[in-house]
N, C-alpha and C positions, 0 to 999 in steps of 0.2 A: 380614401382621400378624396376631397372635393377638388376638382380641377376647374378653374375659372379661366376662360379666354375672353379677353376684351378686344373687340374689333375696331380698327381705325381705318379711315379712308381719307387720303390727302390731309392727314393731321387731325381730322375731326373724329370723335367717337361716334360709332354707328351701331354699337350693340355689344352683346355679351352672350356667352354660353356657359352654363353650369352643368357639370356631370359628376356623378359619383356620390359617395356618402362619407361623412367624416369618421364614422365608427367610434365616436367618443362616448357612446352610451346606447342603451337599448332603443329600439324604434319608439318614437314618441317621447323619449327622455334625453335625446342627444342635443345638448345646448349649442354645440357648434353648428349642426344642421339647422336648428331652429333660428339661430342668429343670421345665418346666410339666407335662409328661406324668407325670413321676415324682411330683410333688407332688399332682396331681389323682388319680392312682390310689391313692396312699397315703391320701388323704382318703376316697375312696370305700370302700376296703377297711377302713379304721378304723371308719367309720360302720356299714357293714353287717356286718362280721365280728367286730369287737371290741365295739362299742356295741350290736350286734344291733338296729339300726334298719332298718325297712323303707323302701326308697327306690326311686323310679323312676329307672333309669339307662338312658340312650339313647346308643349309640355308632353313628356312621355316618361313613364317609369321613374318619376322623381327628378328628371332632368328638365332644365328650362333654358330656352334660347330666345333672345329678343333682338330684332334688328329694326331700326327706325327707317321709314321711307324718306323722311326729310329731316333737316336739322335747323336749329336756331340756337341762340344763346341759352335759352331755358333748357333745351334738350342737352346741350353740352354741360351745363351746370349739374343737372340731375345725374347724368352718366358719370361725371367726374366724382360727384359725391358718393355714388355707389362704389366706384373704383377705390376711393379712399377708405370707405368702410371695410371693403374686402381686404385691403392692405392691413388695416388695423386688426382685423380678425386673424389674418394669416400671421401677423407678428405675435399675436397672443397664442395661436395654435399652429406653429410651423410644421408640425408633423401631420396636420389634418387638412391643410389648405395649400394649394399650389396655384399661382397666378402666372398667366402668360399674356403677352400683348402680341397681337397679330395685325399687320398691315394688310389691307385688302387692295387688290388692283383697282385702278380707277376705271 
């Protein structure tokens, strides 16, 4: 199961963390993992390379975490778009994706 956590501070999205594997197919053929990975990397690349936002990005063993250093309307739009895409994927594959929202201390 892919476990996604979306982090918020003072009502604003500040990042996400993805862990686990969908287990919907063999390595390299899992369409759920591919969909999540594609959306996550597009989000990270859009934030860092298009919006020029500094972010902490950590990758290890197929897991990905991203936290932005600052925010603006564009950052909020990109992170909200990723959250909505993850909700859509979870609705299509409820046994493969779990989503949680976590508020961080100020």
